[in-house]
C-alpha positions in Angstrom: 8.5 16.1 1.5 6.4 19.3 0.7 3.5 17.6 -1.3 2.7 15.3 1.3 0.8 18.2 3.6 -0.9 19.3 0.5 -2.2 15.7 -0.1 -2.8 15.3 3.4 -5.1 18.0 3.5 -6.7 17.1 0.4 -7.3 13.4 1.3 -9.0 14.7 4.4 -11.2 17.2 3.1 -14.4 17.4 1.6 -12.7 17.6 -1.7 -11.1 14.1 -1.3 -13.0 12.6 -4.5 -10.1 14.1 -6.5 -7.6 11.8 -5.5 -9.3 9.1 -3.0 -10.0 6.6 -5.9 -6.1 5.6 -5.1 -4.8 7.8 -2.4 -5.4 7.1 1.3 -4.1 8.5 4.9 -2.5 6.0 7.0 -1.8 6.7 10.9 0.3 4.8 13.0 2.4 5.1 16.1 6.2 5.3 16.0 7.7 2.4 17.5 10.3 4.3 19.4 8.8 7.9 20.0 5.4 6.8 20.5 4.2 9.7 18.7 1.2 9.4 16.1 2.1 9.9 12.5 0.1 10.2 9.0 1.2 9.8 5.9 -0.4 9.5 2.4 0.0 6.5 0.0 -1.0 5.3 -3.1 -2.9 2.2 -2.6 -4.9 -0.6 -4.3 -8.2 -2.3 -3.1 -8.1 -6.2 -3.3 -11.4 -7.0 -5.1 -11.9 -10.1 -4.0 -10.8 -9.8 -0.3 -13.0 -8.3 1.9 -11.3 -5.1 3.5 -7.8 -5.4 2.1 -5.7 -2.4 0.5 -2.0 -2.8 -0.5 0.6 -0.1 -1.0 4.1 -0.1 -2.2 7.2 2.0 -1.5 10.6 2.2 -1.7 12.8 0.2 0.6 15.6 2.9 1.0 14.3 6.3 0.2 11.2 5.7 2.8 11.4 4.7 6.1 7.9 5.1 7.7 6.8 1.8 6.8 9.5 0.2 9.4 6.9 1.3 12.2 4.3 -1.0 10.6 6.4 -4.2 11.3 5.0 -7.1 13.3 1.2 -6.1 12.4 0.8 -2.8 13.7 -2.6 -1.5 14.1 -3.2 1.4 12.2 -6.2 3.6 10.7 -6.6 4.4 7.1 -8.7 7.3 5.7 -10.1 5.9 2.6 -12.8 7.6 0.5 -13.7 10.0 3.6 -14.0 7.1 5.8 -11.9 6.4 8.7 -11.1 2.6 9.4 -9.0 0.6 11.9 -6.6 -1.9 10.3 -4.0 -4.2 10.7 -0.8 -3.5 8.6 1.7 -6.6 7.4 4.7 -5.7 5.9 6.6 -7.5 3.0 10.3 -6.7 3.2 12.5 -8.8 1.2 12.3 -9.1 -2.6 11.1 -12.6 -2.5 8.0 -11.6 -0.1 7.6 -8.4 -2.1 7.5 -10.6 -5.4 5.1 -13.1 -4.0 2.7 -10.6 -2.6 2.7 -8.6 -5.7 1.8 -12.0 -7.9 -1.0 -12.8 -5.4 -2.5 -9.5 -5.8 -2.3 -9.1 -9.4 -3.6 -12.7 -9.8 -6.5 -11.4 -8.1 -6.7 -8.0 -9.6 -4.9 -8.1 -13.2 -6.0 -4.7 -14.4 -3.1 -3.3 -11.9 -0.2 -5.3 -13.5 0.6 -2.4 -15.5 1.4 -0.3 -12.6 3.6 -3.1 -11.1 5.3 -3.5 -14.6 4.4 -7.2 -14.8 3.4 -8.5 -17.9 0.4 -10.6 -18.4 0.3 -13.8 -20.3 -2.5 -15.0 -22.9 -4.4 -16.2 -19.6 -4.0 -13.1 -17.5 -1.5 -14.9 -15.3 1.1 -12.5 -14.2 4.9 -13.2 -15.2 7.1 -14.0 -11.9 10.1 -12.8 -13.6 8.7 -9.5 -14.0 7.2 -9.3 -10.5 10.5 -10.2 -9.1 12.4 -7.9 -10.9 10.1 -5.1 -10.1 10.0 -6.0 -6.4 14.1 -5.0 -5.9 14.3 -1.9 -3.5 10.5 -2.1 -2.6 8.2 -2.8 0.0 4.6 -4.1 0.0 2.4 -3.2 2.5 -1.0 -4.9 2.9 -3.7 -3.4 5.2 -6.6 -5.6 6.5 -9.5 -3.8 8.0 -10.2 -5.1 11.8 
């Protein structure tokens, strides 16, 4: 994608503040090639967990996340800081829905992004989370 190059430059530049509130770079090693790859992703910080960041991407359209299976060590560039983290990938629909529900329970303000309704007590709707999880992958990175 042509805009990835622009986003990578912007996130790594002194001008990162324009996008770094919700965009980060994730650097990982290819499982087969052994090469280092960097890709920009939207992220959400888990406000009640120290050092956890979540990202969501398409299961079919994007394949870079496959390199993160099995708890891969990654580097994330967030708000101008390069940090080491361990990635966890939620692949099947039930895992993605459960991870999404857990995230929204801790961070209800992101329910709209994930298209999950909240009830009067700010509890996320499990049916919405399951429906939205179809065809998606949830990636959790925890700082080391």
